[in-house]
C-alpha positions, 0 to 999 in steps of 0.5 A: 500500500502506498504511504501518504507521501506517495499519495500526495505526490500522485494527487499533485500530479493529477492537479497539475496534469490530467485535471489541471484545466478544471482546477484552473477554472476553479482557481480563477473563479475563487479569485474573481469571487473572493472579494465579493464573497469573502472566501479565503485569505489564501490567494497566491497561486502556489499557496492555493495549490498546496494549502487548498487543493492538495490538502483537500485532495489528500483524503480522496482515498478514504471515500468509497466509490459512489458514496453519498457525501455530506460536507459540513461548513463547505465555505469555498468548497474545500475539500468538496469541490476538489474531491468532486473534480477528482471523483465524479462518482461522489454524490455531494451535498454541500452545506453552509450557514452563510448565504453568500458562500452558498451562492459561490458554491452554486456558481462553482458547480455551474462553472465545472458542470457538476449536475449532481451536487446539492448546495443547502443554505442551513445550520447543520445542527438544524439540518441533522434532526430532519428525517431526510438528512439524518443518518442518510449518508455514507460519508460526512466530512469537514475541513477547518470548521471546529475542534474535533469534539464539536465537529463530531457532534455536527457530522456523525448524526448525518452518517448511517451506521456502517458509514464514516466521518472524515475530519481534515485537521491540522497537526494538533494531535491533542485536539484529536485525543480530546475528541475521542469521548465525543466520537464514541458517545455519538456512535463512532469509532476512530479507525485510523489517523493519517499524519502527513506533511504538505510539500515545501514546508506548507505544514503538517496535516491530519486525516481522521477516519471514523467509522459509524458503528452505532446510531447517534443518540437522538438528543444530538446535535443539541443545537442553540450553539451548545456544540461550540459553547459546551462541547462534549469532553 
């Protein structure tokens, strides 16, 4: 099995090579819309390549073929838009509580000719208690949204038993350990943690692969901001 360094090199080749045209369309749109939508402070071409595109691509191998995926806090579309470029088989639902970011995501999907991506303007703690969304997805994922214990409460209610929650995190291993109880309480079990370094000193990153082994108790997510204000410890 390839190690993470080999995977990273492979994704970099795809971004620069066979999928380069789509990534360039996305990059240009991101920069064109950035001032209007306040999407990212990362705008230099090389920074976008490594910090956004490559970081988002790094978890692609964890997503089962044809999976129905919900992303929490989609923002500018990282990792979701990157994953969809690399994996057209994924059926994506993108969520964000900020309307202008949802507008950008819809614009990006049109520009990239994505026909099976749904964008929902909603707070995920409200969406997760609705029957049509609760425990209906093979995967829930998020990047740069919240600490691990809060993120688990946002994501795991969307995942069916047997599915997975994939967290894109930085290099703080203590944060991941601190979220262990929350993951368990919400029906998850951490399968594996992948730690890797982005090229050229762009930083350490972590992917957390959590399997959903039990239904999430009905009282979660708690709502009214409790996930952030009073996280599970």
